[in-house]
C-alpha positions as CSV (number, residue, x, y, z in Angstrom):
1,M,124.4,90.4,103.4
2,S,125.6,94.0,104.1
3,A,125.2,95.6,107.5
4,L,121.7,96.5,108.5
5,S,120.1,99.6,109.9
6,T,116.8,100.0,111.8
7,I,113.8,102.2,111.4
8,E,111.6,102.3,114.5
9,L,108.0,103.3,114.8
10,K,106.6,103.5,118.4
11,D,103.1,103.8,119.9
12,L,101.1,104.0,116.6
13,M,97.5,103.8,117.7
14,L,95.5,101.5,115.5
15,D,91.8,101.9,114.8
16,T,91.0,98.2,114.8
17,N,88.5,95.7,116.1
18,I,90.1,92.7,117.8
19,G,88.6,90.2,120.2
20,T,85.2,89.2,121.5
21,Y,84.1,90.4,124.9
22,G,81.3,89.7,127.3
23,P,79.4,92.1,129.5
24,E,81.8,91.8,132.4
25,D,85.0,91.8,130.3
26,V,87.4,94.7,130.1
27,V,87.3,96.0,126.5
28,P,90.5,97.5,125.4
29,E,90.4,101.2,124.5
30,H,93.6,101.2,122.4
31,H,95.7,98.9,120.3
32,L,99.3,100.2,120.0
33,L,101.9,99.1,117.5
34,D,105.7,99.2,117.7
35,L,107.5,98.3,114.5
36,S,111.2,97.9,114.0
37,L,112.2,97.5,110.4
38,K,115.6,96.2,109.3
39,I,116.8,97.8,106.1
40,A,120.1,98.1,104.3
41,R,122.6,100.4,106.0
42,S,123.0,102.2,102.6
43,A,119.5,103.5,103.0
44,V,120.6,105.4,106.1
45,L,124.2,106.4,105.3
46,I,123.3,108.2,102.1
47,P,125.5,110.0,99.6
48,E,123.3,113.1,99.6
49,D,120.0,114.4,100.9
50,G,117.0,113.1,99.0
51,M,114.1,110.7,99.3
52,T,115.4,108.6,96.4
53,H,118.3,107.4,98.7
54,V,116.2,106.3,101.6
55,F,113.4,103.8,102.5
56,D,110.1,105.7,102.3
57,Y,108.1,104.3,105.3
58,D,105.0,106.5,104.8
59,P,103.3,104.1,102.3
60,L,103.9,101.2,104.7
61,I,102.3,103.1,107.6
62,V,99.3,104.0,105.4
63,D,99.0,100.3,104.4
64,I,99.1,99.2,108.1
65,L,96.5,101.8,109.1
66,N,94.2,100.7,106.3
67,L,94.7,97.0,107.1
68,A,93.9,97.5,110.8
69,R,90.6,99.1,109.9
70,Q,89.5,96.2,107.8
71,G,86.9,94.1,109.6
72,H,86.9,92.1,112.9
73,R,89.7,89.8,114.0
74,D,89.6,87.4,116.9
75,T,93.3,87.7,117.8
76,Q,96.2,90.2,117.8
77,E,98.2,87.4,116.3
78,W,96.2,87.5,113.1
79,L,96.8,91.2,112.7
80,I,100.5,90.7,113.3
81,T,100.6,88.0,110.7
82,Q,98.9,90.3,108.2
83,I,101.3,93.2,109.0
84,I,104.3,90.8,108.5
85,G,102.7,90.0,105.1
86,L,102.6,93.7,104.2
87,C,106.3,94.1,105.3
88,A,107.2,91.1,103.1
89,S,105.8,92.9,100.1
90,Y,108.4,95.7,100.5
91,S,111.7,94.5,99.0
92,D,113.7,97.0,101.1
93,I,112.5,95.5,104.4
94,L,115.0,92.8,105.4
95,G,113.6,91.9,108.8
96,V,110.9,93.1,111.1
97,E,110.1,93.1,114.8
98,I,106.5,93.8,115.8
99,F,105.0,94.5,119.2
100,L,101.2,94.9,119.3
101,R,99.5,95.5,122.6
102,K,96.2,96.5,124.0
103,T,95.2,98.5,127.0
104,P,93.7,98.4,129.5
105,V,93.4,94.7,130.4
106,H,92.2,95.0,134.0
107,A,90.4,97.7,136.0
108,G,91.6,100.5,133.7
109,T,95.3,99.5,133.9
110,G,97.8,97.3,132.2
111,T,98.9,96.3,128.7
112,L,99.0,92.9,127.1
113,G,100.8,92.3,123.9
114,V,102.4,90.0,121.4
115,R,106.0,90.4,120.1
116,I,107.6,88.6,117.2
117,S,110.9,89.0,115.2
118,V,111.1,87.8,111.6
119,D,114.3,87.7,109.7
120,H,114.9,88.1,105.9
121,A,114.5,84.4,105.2
122,E,111.2,84.2,107.1
123,L,109.9,87.3,105.3
124,G,110.6,85.6,102.0
125,Q,108.6,82.5,103.1
126,V,105.7,84.8,104.2
127,A,105.8,86.6,100.8
128,T,105.8,83.2,99.0
129,A,103.0,81.8,101.1
130,G,100.8,85.0,100.6
131,M,99.9,85.3,104.3
132,T,98.0,88.6,103.9
C-alpha cells in the first residue's frame, strides 16, 4: 500500500438523540465528532489544482449529519458503528479514527466519549458485513 495522508474533522456538532435519562440525570447538550480519515497520499500531493484530484469529503459529512438525525440510539457506540459503515462505503477511505463525545456529563462540566481506529482491512470487513 502507498503512503497515506490524513483528513481531519474536529468538533462537528451532531443533532442526535442518544441515551435514556431519568429526571435526576444530566442530559448532554451536545454530541461532538472528531473524524480522522486515512486516504492515499496521491489525493493530497496533487499534480494540479482541481477537485477531480482530491477526496471530496463534503458528501461524507452530509451523510454523517443525516445519519445522526435518524431516530434514537441507546449508545454512542452504535452511532460510531454506523459512521464506520458509512466510511466503508467510500473506496477512497483507507482507514478511520473516530472520537464521539458528549457534554456535559456532571454538573454542567466534563465530556465523555468513545474513540476507535479502524484500518483498511477492518473497513473491508465492515463493508462486507453491511453494518450500517
